Gaussian input, Z-matrix of N, CA and C with variables (Angstrom, degrees):
# hf/3-21g

backbone

0 1
 N
 C     1     B1
 C     2     B2     1     A1
 N     3     B3     2     A2     1     D1
 C     4     B4     3     A3     2     D2
 C     5     B5     4     A4     3     D3
 N     6     B6     5     A5     4     D4
 C     7     B7     6     A6     5     D5
 C     8     B8     7     A7     6     D6
 N     9     B9     8     A8     7     D7
 C    10    B10     9     A9     8     D8
 C    11    B11    10    A10     9     D9
 N    12    B12    11    A11    10    D10
 C    13    B13    12    A12    11    D11
 C    14    B14    13    A13    12    D12
 N    15    B15    14    A14    13    D13
 C    16    B16    15    A15    14    D14
 C    17    B17    16    A16    15    D15
 N    18    B18    17    A17    16    D16
 C    19    B19    18    A18    17    D17
 C    20    B20    19    A19    18    D18
 N    21    B21    20    A20    19    D19
 C    22    B22    21    A21    20    D20
 C    23    B23    22    A22    21    D21
 N    24    B24    23    A23    22    D22
 C    25    B25    24    A24    23    D23
 C    26    B26    25    A25    24    D24
 N    27    B27    26    A26    25    D25
 C    28    B28    27    A27    26    D26
 C    29    B29    28    A28    27    D27
 N    30    B30    29    A29    28    D28
 C    31    B31    30    A30    29    D29
 C    32    B32    31    A31    30    D30
 N    33    B33    32    A32    31    D31
 C    34    B34    33    A33    32    D32
 C    35    B35    34    A34    33    D33
 N    36    B36    35    A35    34    D34
 C    37    B37    36    A36    35    D35
 C    38    B38    37    A37    36    D36
 N    39    B39    38    A38    37    D37
 C    40    B40    39    A39    38    D38
 C    41    B41    40    A40    39    D39
 N    42    B42    41    A41    40    D40
 C    43    B43    42    A42    41    D41
 C    44    B44    43    A43    42    D42
 N    45    B45    44    A44    43    D43
 C    46    B46    45    A45    44    D44
 C    47    B47    46    A46    45    D45
 N    48    B48    47    A47    46    D46
 C    49    B49    48    A48    47    D47
 C    50    B50    49    A49    48    D48
 N    51    B51    50    A50    49    D49
 C    52    B52    51    A51    50    D50
 C    53    B53    52    A52    51    D51
 N    54    B54    53    A53    52    D52
 C    55    B55    54    A54    53    D53
 C    56    B56    55    A55    54    D54
 N    57    B57    56    A56    55    D55
 C    58    B58    57    A57    56    D56
 C    59    B59    58    A58    57    D57
 N    60    B60    59    A59    58    D58
 C    61    B61    60    A60    59    D59
 C    62    B62    61    A61    60    D60
 N    63    B63    62    A62    61    D61
 C    64    B64    63    A63    62    D62
 C    65    B65    64    A64    63    D63
 N    66    B66    65    A65    64    D64
 C    67    B67    66    A66    65    D65
 C    68    B68    67    A67    66    D66
 N    69    B69    68    A68    67    D67
 C    70    B70    69    A69    68    D68
 C    71    B71    70    A70    69    D69
 N    72    B72    71    A71    70    D70
 C    73    B73    72    A72    71    D71
 C    74    B74    73    A73    72    D72
 N    75    B75    74    A74    73    D73
 C    76    B76    75    A75    74    D74
 C    77    B77    76    A76    75    D75
 N    78    B78    77    A77    76    D76
 C    79    B79    78    A78    77    D77
 C    80    B80    79    A79    78    D78
 N    81    B81    80    A80    79    D79
 C    82    B82    81    A81    80    D80
 C    83    B83    82    A82    81    D81
 N    84    B84    83    A83    82    D82
 C    85    B85    84    A84    83    D83
 C    86    B86    85    A85    84    D84
 N    87    B87    86    A86    85    D85
 C    88    B88    87    A87    86    D86
 C    89    B89    88    A88    87    D87
 N    90    B90    89    A89    88    D88
 C    91    B91    90    A90    89    D89
 C    92    B92    91    A91    90    D90
 N    93    B93    92    A92    91    D91
 C    94    B94    93    A93    92    D92
 C    95    B95    94    A94    93    D93
 N    96    B96    95    A95    94    D94
 C    97    B97    96    A96    95    D95
 C    98    B98    97    A97    96    D96
 N    99    B99    98    A98    97    D97
 C   100   B100    99    A99    98    D98
 C   101   B101   100   A100    99    D99
 N   102   B102   101   A101   100   D100
 C   103   B103   102   A102   101   D101
 C   104   B104   103   A103   102   D102
 N   105   B105   104   A104   103   D103
 C   106   B106   105   A105   104   D104
 C   107   B107   106   A106   105   D105
 N   108   B108   107   A107   106   D106
 C   109   B109   108   A108   107   D107
 C   110   B110   109   A109   108   D108
 N   111   B111   110   A110   109   D109
 C   112   B112   111   A111   110   D110
 C   113   B113   112   A112   111   D111
 N   114   B114   113   A113   112   D112
 C   115   B115   114   A114   113   D113
 C   116   B116   115   A115   114   D114
 N   117   B117   116   A116   115   D115
 C   118   B118   117   A117   116   D116
 C   119   B119   118   A118   117   D117
 N   120   B120   119   A119   118   D118
 C   121   B121   120   A120   119   D119
 C   122   B122   121   A121   120   D120
 N   123   B123   122   A122   121   D121
 C   124   B124   123   A123   122   D122
 C   125   B125   124   A124   123   D123
 N   126   B126   125   A125   124   D124
 C   127   B127   126   A126   125   D125
 C   128   B128   127   A127   126   D126
 N   129   B129   128   A128   127   D127
 C   130   B130   129   A129   128   D128
 C   131   B131   130   A130   129   D129
 N   132   B132   131   A131   130   D130
 C   133   B133   132   A132   131   D131
 C   134   B134   133   A133   132   D132
 N   135   B135   134   A134   133   D133
 C   136   B136   135   A135   134   D134
 C   137   B137   136   A136   135   D135
 N   138   B138   137   A137   136   D136
 C   139   B139   138   A138   137   D137
 C   140   B140   139   A139   138   D138
 N   141   B141   140   A140   139   D139
 C   142   B142   141   A141   140   D140
 C   143   B143   142   A142   141   D141
 N   144   B144   143   A143   142   D142
 C   145   B145   144   A144   143   D143
 C   146   B146   145   A145   144   D144
 N   147   B147   146   A146   145   D145
 C   148   B148   147   A147   146   D146
 C   149   B149   148   A148   147   D147
 N   150   B150   149   A149   148   D148
 C   151   B151   150   A150   149   D149
 C   152   B152   151   A151   150   D150
 N   153   B153   152   A152   151   D151
 C   154   B154   153   A153   152   D152
 C   155   B155   154   A154   153   D153
 N   156   B156   155   A155   154   D154
 C   157   B157   156   A156   155   D155
 C   158   B158   157   A157   156   D156
 N   159   B159   158   A158   157   D157
 C   160   B160   159   A159   158   D158
 C   161   B161   160   A160   159   D159
 N   162   B162   161   A161   160   D160
 C   163   B163   162   A162   161   D161
 C   164   B164   163   A163   162   D162
 N   165   B165   164   A164   163   D163
 C   166   B166   165   A165   164   D164
 C   167   B167   166   A166   165   D165
 N   168   B168   167   A167   166   D166
 C   169   B169   168   A168   167   D167
 C   170   B170   169   A169   168   D168
 N   171   B171   170   A170   169   D169
 C   172   B172   171   A171   170   D170
 C   173   B173   172   A172   171   D171
 N   174   B174   173   A173   172   D172
 C   175   B175   174   A174   173   D173
 C   176   B176   175   A175   174   D174
 N   177   B177   176   A176   175   D175
 C   178   B178   177   A177   176   D176
 C   179   B179   178   A178   177   D177
 N   180   B180   179   A179   178   D178
 C   181   B181   180   A180   179   D179
 C   182   B182   181   A181   180   D180
 N   183   B183   182   A182   181   D181
 C   184   B184   183   A183   182   D182
 C   185   B185   184   A184   183   D183
 N   186   B186   185   A185   184   D184
 C   187   B187   186   A186   185   D185
 C   188   B188   187   A187   186   D186
 N   189   B189   188   A188   187   D187
 C   190   B190   189   A189   188   D188
 C   191   B191   190   A190   189   D189
 N   192   B192   191   A191   190   D190
 C   193   B193   192   A192   191   D191
 C   194   B194   193   A193   192   D192
 N   195   B195   194   A194   193   D193
 C   196   B196   195   A195   194   D194
 C   197   B197   196   A196   195   D195
 N   198   B198   197   A197   196   D196
 C   199   B199   198   A198   197   D197
 C   200   B200   199   A199   198   D198
 N   201   B201   200   A200   199   D199
 C   202   B202   201   A201   200   D200
 C   203   B203   202   A202   201   D201
 N   204   B204   203   A203   202   D202
 C   205   B205   204   A204   203   D203
 C   206   B206   205   A205   204   D204
 N   207   B207   206   A206   205   D205
 C   208   B208   207   A207   206   D206
 C   209   B209   208   A208   207   D207
 N   210   B210   209   A209   208   D208
 C   211   B211   210   A210   209   D209
 C   212   B212   211   A211   210   D210
 N   213   B213   212   A212   211   D211
 C   214   B214   213   A213   212   D212
 C   215   B215   214   A214   213   D213
 N   216   B216   215   A215   214   D214
 C   217   B217   216   A216   215   D215
 C   218   B218   217   A217   216   D216
 N   219   B219   218   A218   217   D217
 C   220   B220   219   A219   218   D218
 C   221   B221   220   A220   219   D219
 N   222   B222   221   A221   220   D220
 C   223   B223   222   A222   221   D221
 C   224   B224   223   A223   222   D222
 N   225   B225   224   A224   223   D223
 C   226   B226   225   A225   224   D224
 C   227   B227   226   A226   225   D225
 N   228   B228   227   A227   226   D226
 C   229   B229   228   A228   227   D227
 C   230   B230   229   A229   228   D228
 N   231   B231   230   A230   229   D229
 C   232   B232   231   A231   230   D230
 C   233   B233   232   A232   231   D231
 N   234   B234   233   A233   232   D232
 C   235   B235   234   A234   233   D233
 C   236   B236   235   A235   234   D234
 N   237   B237   236   A236   235   D235
 C   238   B238   237   A237   236   D236
 C   239   B239   238   A238   237   D237
 N   240   B240   239   A239   238   D238
 C   241   B241   240   A240   239   D239
 C   242   B242   241   A241   240   D240
 N   243   B243   242   A242   241   D241
 C   244   B244   243   A243   242   D242
 C   245   B245   244   A244   243   D243
 N   246   B246   245   A245   244   D244
 C   247   B247   246   A246   245   D245
 C   248   B248   247   A247   246   D246
 N   249   B249   248   A248   247   D247
 C   250   B250   249   A249   248   D248
 C   251   B251   250   A250   249   D249
 N   252   B252   251   A251   250   D250
 C   253   B253   252   A252   251   D251
 C   254   B254   253   A253   252   D252
 N   255   B255   254   A254   253   D253
 C   256   B256   255   A255   254   D254
 C   257   B257   256   A256   255   D255
 N   258   B258   257   A257   256   D256
 C   259   B259   258   A258   257   D257
 C   260   B260   259   A259   258   D258
 N   261   B261   260   A260   259   D259
 C   262   B262   261   A261   260   D260
 C   263   B263   262   A262   261   D261
 N   264   B264   263   A263   262   D262
 C   265   B265   264   A264   263   D263
 C   266   B266   265   A265   264   D264
 N   267   B267   266   A266   265   D265
 C   268   B268   267   A267   266   D266
 C   269   B269   268   A268   267   D267
 N   270   B270   269   A269   268   D268
 C   271   B271   270   A270   269   D269
 C   272   B272   271   A271   270   D270
 N   273   B273   272   A272   271   D271
 C   274   B274   273   A273   272   D272
 C   275   B275   274   A274   273   D273
 N   276   B276   275   A275   274   D274
 C   277   B277   276   A276   275   D275
 C   278   B278   277   A277   276   D276
 N   279   B279   278   A278   277   D277
 C   280   B280   279   A279   278   D278
 C   281   B281   280   A280   279   D279
 N   282   B282   281   A281   280   D280
 C   283   B283   282   A282   281   D281
 C   284   B284   283   A283   282   D282
 N   285   B285   284   A284   283   D283
 C   286   B286   285   A285   284   D284
 C   287   B287   286   A286   285   D285
 N   288   B288   287   A287   286   D286
 C   289   B289   288   A288   287   D287
 C   290   B290   289   A289   288   D288
 N   291   B291   290   A290   289   D289
 C   292   B292   291   A291   290   D290
 C   293   B293   292   A292   291   D291
 N   294   B294   293   A293   292   D292
 C   295   B295   294   A294   293   D293
 C   296   B296   295   A295   294   D294

   B1=1.4449
   B2=1.5266
   B3=1.3080
   B4=1.4631
   B5=1.5311
   B6=1.3272
   B7=1.4559
   B8=1.5328
   B9=1.3101
   B10=1.4649
   B11=1.5314
   B12=1.3169
   B13=1.4626
   B14=1.5302
   B15=1.3333
   B16=1.4631
   B17=1.5240
   B18=1.3340
   B19=1.4643
   B20=1.5277
   B21=1.3128
   B22=1.4705
   B23=1.5277
   B24=1.3095
   B25=1.4608
   B26=1.5309
   B27=1.3272
   B28=1.4681
   B29=1.5264
   B30=1.3263
   B31=1.4527
   B32=1.5369
   B33=1.3239
   B34=1.4631
   B35=1.5262
   B36=1.3350
   B37=1.4669
   B38=1.5205
   B39=1.3425
   B40=1.4633
   B41=1.5224
   B42=1.3165
   B43=1.4598
   B44=1.5315
   B45=1.3287
   B46=1.4691
   B47=1.5203
   B48=1.3315
   B49=1.4549
   B50=1.5295
   B51=1.3293
   B52=1.4604
   B53=1.5265
   B54=1.3298
   B55=1.4628
   B56=1.5215
   B57=1.3156
   B58=1.4576
   B59=1.5222
   B60=1.3274
   B61=1.4693
   B62=1.5207
   B63=1.3240
   B64=1.4647
   B65=1.5216
   B66=1.3223
   B67=1.4582
   B68=1.5240
   B69=1.3288
   B70=1.4600
   B71=1.5251
   B72=1.3323
   B73=1.4628
   B74=1.5244
   B75=1.3213
   B76=1.4664
   B77=1.5164
   B78=1.3338
   B79=1.4665
   B80=1.5168
   B81=1.3278
   B82=1.4652
   B83=1.5140
   B84=1.3268
   B85=1.4672
   B86=1.5197
   B87=1.3284
   B88=1.4644
   B89=1.5224
   B90=1.3120
   B91=1.4565
   B92=1.5206
   B93=1.3228
   B94=1.4588
   B95=1.5305
   B96=1.3213
   B97=1.4671
   B98=1.5253
   B99=1.3295
   B100=1.4582
   B101=1.5322
   B102=1.3414
   B103=1.4668
   B104=1.5244
   B105=1.3321
   B106=1.4615
   B107=1.5241
   B108=1.3212
   B109=1.4661
   B110=1.5162
   B111=1.3330
   B112=1.4646
   B113=1.5241
   B114=1.3296
   B115=1.4676
   B116=1.5236
   B117=1.3227
   B118=1.4660
   B119=1.5292
   B120=1.3266
   B121=1.4672
   B122=1.5283
   B123=1.3314
   B124=1.4651
   B125=1.5222
   B126=1.3317
   B127=1.4619
   B128=1.5277
   B129=1.3336
   B130=1.4644
   B131=1.5236
   B132=1.3302
   B133=1.4639
   B134=1.5254
   B135=1.3229
   B136=1.4592
   B137=1.5245
   B138=1.3177
   B139=1.4638
   B140=1.5269
   B141=1.3342
   B142=1.4663
   B143=1.5234
   B144=1.3178
   B145=1.4585
   B146=1.5173
   B147=1.3148
   B148=1.4518
   B149=1.5259
   B150=1.3179
   B151=1.4674
   B152=1.5193
   B153=1.3174
   B154=1.4680
   B155=1.5304
   B156=1.3188
   B157=1.4652
   B158=1.5236
   B159=1.3215
   B160=1.4678
   B161=1.5200
   B162=1.3217
   B163=1.4656
   B164=1.5240
   B165=1.3340
   B166=1.4684
   B167=1.5253
   B168=1.3170
   B169=1.4661
   B170=1.5224
   B171=1.3223
   B172=1.4671
   B173=1.5199
   B174=1.3209
   B175=1.4651
   B176=1.5232
   B177=1.3192
   B178=1.4583
   B179=1.5239
   B180=1.3117
   B181=1.4577
   B182=1.5216
   B183=1.3202
   B184=1.4643
   B185=1.5231
   B186=1.2829
   B187=1.4614
   B188=1.5127
   B189=1.3055
   B190=1.4614
   B191=1.5216
   B192=1.3149
   B193=1.4597
   B194=1.5236
   B195=1.3024
   B196=1.4588
   B197=1.5315
   B198=1.3153
   B199=1.4666
   B200=1.5177
   B201=1.3287
   B202=1.4617
   B203=1.5155
   B204=1.3162
   B205=1.4595
   B206=1.5240
   B207=1.3255
   B208=1.4674
   B209=1.5215
   B210=1.3179
   B211=1.4634
   B212=1.5304
   B213=1.3219
   B214=1.4565
   B215=1.5182
   B216=1.3280
   B217=1.4714
   B218=1.5234
   B219=1.3249
   B220=1.4622
   B221=1.5310
   B222=1.3247
   B223=1.4646
   B224=1.5231
   B225=1.3269
   B226=1.4641
   B227=1.5303
   B228=1.3070
   B229=1.4592
   B230=1.5289
   B231=1.3282
   B232=1.4662
   B233=1.5198
   B234=1.3183
   B235=1.4693
   B236=1.5271
   B237=1.3310
   B238=1.4604
   B239=1.5299
   B240=1.3241
   B241=1.4630
   B242=1.5286
   B243=1.3291
   B244=1.4701
   B245=1.5223
   B246=1.3423
   B247=1.4595
   B248=1.5296
   B249=1.3237
   B250=1.4627
   B251=1.5183
   B252=1.3236
   B253=1.4606
   B254=1.5262
   B255=1.3328
   B256=1.4637
   B257=1.5254
   B258=1.3379
   B259=1.4605
   B260=1.5244
   B261=1.3220
   B262=1.4623
   B263=1.5161
   B264=1.3243
   B265=1.4634
   B266=1.5217
   B267=1.3471
   B268=1.4618
   B269=1.5229
   B270=1.3295
   B271=1.4585
   B272=1.5212
   B273=1.3249
   B274=1.4664
   B275=1.5274
   B276=1.3340
   B277=1.4678
   B278=1.5204
   B279=1.3463
   B280=1.4612
   B281=1.5211
   B282=1.3292
   B283=1.4549
   B284=1.5272
   B285=1.3273
   B286=1.4610
   B287=1.5182
   B288=1.3461
   B289=1.4570
   B290=1.5269
   B291=1.3273
   B292=1.4598
   B293=1.5206
   B294=1.3255
   B295=1.4682
   B296=1.4962
   A1=110.66
   A2=116.07
   A3=120.37
   A4=110.54
   A5=116.77
   A6=121.71
   A7=110.41
   A8=116.28
   A9=120.77
   A10=110.59
   A11=115.86
   A12=121.23
   A13=110.70
   A14=116.80
   A15=120.69
   A16=111.44
   A17=116.53
   A18=119.74
   A19=110.69
   A20=115.78
   A21=120.30
   A22=110.60
   A23=115.96
   A24=120.82
   A25=110.64
   A26=117.07
   A27=121.02
   A28=110.47
   A29=116.45
   A30=120.69
   A31=109.59
   A32=117.11
   A33=120.82
   A34=111.40
   A35=116.96
   A36=120.20
   A37=110.81
   A38=115.84
   A39=119.60
   A40=110.50
   A41=116.24
   A42=121.17
   A43=110.58
   A44=116.18
   A45=120.09
   A46=111.17
   A47=116.43
   A48=120.76
   A49=110.62
   A50=115.24
   A51=120.50
   A52=110.55
   A53=116.82
   A54=120.13
   A55=111.40
   A56=115.76
   A57=119.77
   A58=110.81
   A59=116.70
   A60=120.35
   A61=111.26
   A62=116.34
   A63=119.66
   A64=110.65
   A65=115.97
   A66=120.37
   A67=110.35
   A68=116.38
   A69=121.15
   A70=110.53
   A71=116.68
   A72=120.19
   A73=111.50
   A74=116.61
   A75=119.62
   A76=110.16
   A77=116.84
   A78=119.30
   A79=110.68
   A80=116.64
   A81=120.07
   A82=111.73
   A83=116.26
   A84=119.89
   A85=110.92
   A86=116.92
   A87=119.94
   A88=111.19
   A89=116.69
   A90=120.78
   A91=110.48
   A92=116.67
   A93=120.52
   A94=110.39
   A95=116.39
   A96=120.38
   A97=110.34
   A98=117.13
   A99=121.40
   A100=110.48
   A101=116.38
   A102=119.56
   A103=111.29
   A104=117.40
   A105=119.64
   A106=110.50
   A107=116.76
   A108=120.37
   A109=111.13
   A110=116.38
   A111=120.39
   A112=110.79
   A113=116.38
   A114=119.60
   A115=110.39
   A116=116.36
   A117=119.81
   A118=110.10
   A119=116.54
   A120=121.12
   A121=110.44
   A122=116.43
   A123=119.65
   A124=110.52
   A125=117.85
   A126=121.19
   A127=110.45
   A128=117.10
   A129=120.92
   A130=110.03
   A131=116.69
   A132=120.05
   A133=110.95
   A134=116.36
   A135=120.61
   A136=110.40
   A137=117.19
   A138=120.80
   A139=110.98
   A140=117.16
   A141=120.34
   A142=110.19
   A143=115.52
   A144=120.25
   A145=110.78
   A146=117.19
   A147=121.63
   A148=111.30
   A149=116.98
   A150=119.11
   A151=110.99
   A152=116.31
   A153=120.14
   A154=110.11
   A155=117.64
   A156=121.60
   A157=110.36
   A158=116.83
   A159=120.46
   A160=110.16
   A161=116.61
   A162=118.51
   A163=111.02
   A164=117.17
   A165=119.60
   A166=111.05
   A167=116.94
   A168=119.86
   A169=111.24
   A170=116.46
   A171=120.24
   A172=109.69
   A173=115.49
   A174=119.24
   A175=111.08
   A176=116.33
   A177=119.76
   A178=110.33
   A179=116.81
   A180=119.83
   A181=110.86
   A182=117.58
   A183=120.96
   A184=111.28
   A185=116.13
   A186=119.22
   A187=111.33
   A188=115.39
   A189=120.23
   A190=111.47
   A191=117.20
   A192=119.84
   A193=110.74
   A194=116.10
   A195=120.05
   A196=110.71
   A197=116.92
   A198=120.32
   A199=111.51
   A200=117.38
   A201=119.66
   A202=111.85
   A203=118.14
   A204=121.22
   A205=112.35
   A206=117.65
   A207=120.16
   A208=109.26
   A209=117.35
   A210=119.94
   A211=111.42
   A212=115.53
   A213=121.94
   A214=115.31
   A215=119.48
   A216=118.87
   A217=114.45
   A218=118.91
   A219=118.77
   A220=110.54
   A221=117.06
   A222=120.32
   A223=109.33
   A224=116.08
   A225=119.35
   A226=110.94
   A227=116.43
   A228=119.96
   A229=110.85
   A230=116.45
   A231=120.16
   A232=109.84
   A233=117.22
   A234=120.28
   A235=111.08
   A236=116.60
   A237=120.58
   A238=110.32
   A239=116.33
   A240=120.16
   A241=111.18
   A242=116.59
   A243=119.80
   A244=110.20
   A245=115.47
   A246=120.29
   A247=110.66
   A248=116.91
   A249=120.15
   A250=111.02
   A251=116.87
   A252=120.76
   A253=110.40
   A254=117.04
   A255=120.44
   A256=110.88
   A257=116.85
   A258=120.39
   A259=110.75
   A260=116.45
   A261=120.33
   A262=111.75
   A263=116.50
   A264=120.25
   A265=110.81
   A266=116.80
   A267=120.10
   A268=110.43
   A269=115.93
   A270=120.43
   A271=110.52
   A272=116.68
   A273=120.29
   A274=110.40
   A275=117.31
   A276=120.13
   A277=110.87
   A278=116.68
   A279=120.06
   A280=110.73
   A281=116.27
   A282=119.99
   A283=110.70
   A284=117.32
   A285=120.52
   A286=110.52
   A287=116.62
   A288=120.05
   A289=110.61
   A290=116.75
   A291=120.92
   A292=110.14
   A293=115.75
   A294=119.23
   A295=108.85
   D1=-46.49
   D2=-179.09
   D3=-64.60
   D4=-41.40
   D5=179.52
   D6=-61.26
   D7=-40.71
   D8=178.41
   D9=-64.50
   D10=-40.93
   D11=178.43
   D12=-61.75
   D13=-43.63
   D14=179.62
   D15=-64.72
   D16=-40.47
   D17=177.84
   D18=-62.28
   D19=-43.25
   D20=179.43
   D21=-64.15
   D22=-40.58
   D23=179.37
   D24=-63.85
   D25=-43.60
   D26=178.67
   D27=-64.55
   D28=-40.40
   D29=179.19
   D30=-62.56
   D31=-40.74
   D32=178.43
   D33=-65.02
   D34=-40.13
   D35=178.67
   D36=-63.13
   D37=-44.27
   D38=179.00
   D39=-63.33
   D40=-40.72
   D41=179.79
   D42=-63.72
   D43=-44.70
   D44=178.91
   D45=-63.65
   D46=-40.75
   D47=178.40
   D48=-62.76
   D49=-43.00
   D50=178.61
   D51=-62.88
   D52=-45.00
   D53=178.17
   D54=-62.48
   D55=-39.10
   D56=178.84
   D57=-62.10
   D58=-43.97
   D59=178.93
   D60=-65.84
   D61=-43.40
   D62=178.23
   D63=-61.65
   D64=-42.75
   D65=178.67
   D66=-60.29
   D67=-41.63
   D68=178.75
   D69=-61.35
   D70=-46.27
   D71=-178.75
   D72=-68.12
   D73=-38.28
   D74=179.03
   D75=-65.85
   D76=-44.18
   D77=177.19
   D78=-60.67
   D79=-40.61
   D80=177.81
   D81=-62.65
   D82=-42.43
   D83=179.73
   D84=-65.81
   D85=-41.98
   D86=178.58
   D87=-64.50
   D88=-41.63
   D89=178.81
   D90=-64.45
   D91=-41.90
   D92=178.84
   D93=-63.41
   D94=-42.95
   D95=178.48
   D96=-61.08
   D97=-43.99
   D98=179.67
   D99=-63.45
   D100=-42.49
   D101=-179.07
   D102=-64.07
   D103=-42.08
   D104=177.82
   D105=-63.47
   D106=-36.88
   D107=176.12
   D108=-62.17
   D109=-42.84
   D110=178.46
   D111=-65.15
   D112=-41.07
   D113=179.42
   D114=-63.98
   D115=-40.44
   D116=178.83
   D117=-64.79
   D118=-41.03
   D119=178.37
   D120=-62.47
   D121=-43.45
   D122=178.92
   D123=-64.92
   D124=-37.75
   D125=179.04
   D126=-62.99
   D127=-42.52
   D128=178.64
   D129=-63.71
   D130=-43.72
   D131=178.01
   D132=-62.34
   D133=-40.38
   D134=178.65
   D135=-62.78
   D136=-43.08
   D137=179.92
   D138=-63.96
   D139=-40.56
   D140=177.35
   D141=-62.89
   D142=-45.32
   D143=-179.71
   D144=-63.25
   D145=-42.54
   D146=179.39
   D147=-62.83
   D148=-43.37
   D149=178.75
   D150=-64.70
   D151=-35.76
   D152=177.82
   D153=-66.48
   D154=-42.25
   D155=178.81
   D156=-63.83
   D157=-43.20
   D158=179.50
   D159=-62.00
   D160=-43.89
   D161=-179.98
   D162=-65.19
   D163=-36.61
   D164=177.46
   D165=-65.89
   D166=-39.13
   D167=178.52
   D168=-65.73
   D169=-40.33
   D170=177.81
   D171=-62.66
   D172=-43.50
   D173=178.35
   D174=-62.56
   D175=-39.11
   D176=-178.96
   D177=-66.17
   D178=-39.36
   D179=178.39
   D180=-68.59
   D181=-32.37
   D182=-179.60
   D183=-68.40
   D184=-25.73
   D185=178.21
   D186=148.21
   D187=147.07
   D188=-178.72
   D189=-67.81
   D190=-30.84
   D191=-179.33
   D192=-61.73
   D193=-46.23
   D194=-178.27
   D195=-66.99
   D196=-37.54
   D197=-179.69
   D198=-66.51
   D199=-36.04
   D200=179.90
   D201=-75.41
   D202=-20.29
   D203=178.97
   D204=-81.62
   D205=-7.24
   D206=-179.70
   D207=-64.17
   D208=140.66
   D209=-179.42
   D210=-66.50
   D211=151.39
   D212=-177.57
   D213=-65.49
   D214=-34.78
   D215=-176.02
   D216=-58.19
   D217=-29.77
   D218=-179.82
   D219=-65.66
   D220=-35.53
   D221=176.60
   D222=-67.43
   D223=-41.03
   D224=177.37
   D225=-63.30
   D226=-37.81
   D227=178.76
   D228=-65.81
   D229=-39.93
   D230=177.36
   D231=-61.36
   D232=-44.05
   D233=178.97
   D234=-63.53
   D235=-38.94
   D236=178.87
   D237=-65.01
   D238=-41.77
   D239=178.71
   D240=-65.70
   D241=-38.24
   D242=176.54
   D243=-60.61
   D244=-44.46
   D245=-179.07
   D246=-62.88
   D247=-43.33
   D248=178.57
   D249=-63.02
   D250=-38.91
   D251=178.90
   D252=-64.38
   D253=-42.87
   D254=178.35
   D255=-62.69
   D256=-42.90
   D257=179.60
   D258=-63.23
   D259=-40.00
   D260=177.86
   D261=-63.81
   D262=-39.93
   D263=178.50
   D264=-65.56
   D265=-40.25
   D266=178.31
   D267=-62.77
   D268=-42.81
   D269=179.72
   D270=-63.30
   D271=-41.68
   D272=179.68
   D273=-63.98
   D274=-39.73
   D275=178.35
   D276=-64.05
   D277=-41.19
   D278=178.67
   D279=-62.67
   D280=-40.33
   D281=-179.76
   D282=-67.01
   D283=-36.54
   D284=177.12
   D285=-64.61
   D286=-37.80
   D287=178.97
   D288=-66.08
   D289=-35.97
   D290=179.81
   D291=-65.32
   D292=-39.56
   D293=-179.35
   D294=-75.79

C-alpha cells in the first residue's frame, strides 16, 4: 500500500513538473506572438508616418503656399501617429525588460 502511494506521489510530481514546463513554454510562445504583433503594428505606424513626412517634404519643395494650404487634421494625425509609435516603443522596452 505504501509503495503504491509513493509511486502515485512521484507520478503526480512528474506530472506537475511537466505541466509547469509546458505552461512556461506556452506563456513564452504567447508573449512572443504578442511582441511580434506589437512590432508589426509599430512598423505599420512607422510606414504611415514616413509616407506622411515624405508627402510633406514634397509639398514643401513645391512651394510654401501649397504647404500652408494643407488642412490641419493631417498634422494632427501625424502627431497622433508619433504618439502611438512612442507608446509602442515603450511597451516593447518593458517587454524586453520582463524577458
